[in-house]
C-alpha positions, 0 to 999 in steps of 0.5 A: 107482109108489110107495105112501104109507100114510096113515091117514085117516078121511073122510065120503064126498062121494057118499053121506055115509057116515063111513069109518074109514081104515086106511091102505089105504082108498082108496074108500067101502066103501058106494058104491064112490066115491073122490075124485081126490087122488092121482097115486101112492097116498097122495101126495095130489098130485093137484089135480083133487079130482073124484069118481071114479065106479065104472064096472066090476069087473075081474079074476077069482077067481084074481087078485082083483077091482078097481073101475075108476073114472073121474074125473067132473071130468077123465076120469082112470081108475084101478083100486082093489082090492075090499076085504073091507070093501066092500058086496057088494051094491054090488060085485054091482050094479056088476058087473051093470051090465056085462052 
């Protein structure tokens, strides 16, 4: 898997918040949704375009946490690292759904 750094700002299609990208931004920090646009991170080669719904938090304090997302259109799943910019309440709420 290759990574291509792409700095892009976007408006979240799920919650409407304006997101300032930093080249590593791959999901909305407010609602944790993203869009199915990449085959490999940053390549914009996926043709699906569906919304990637956050479905789980994975990981541990030692290795870090990831957000598991599932495309609402095609069912594809992917993990994205939890970012320091992510809303902690959204991360905790997602983790609580798993209990």
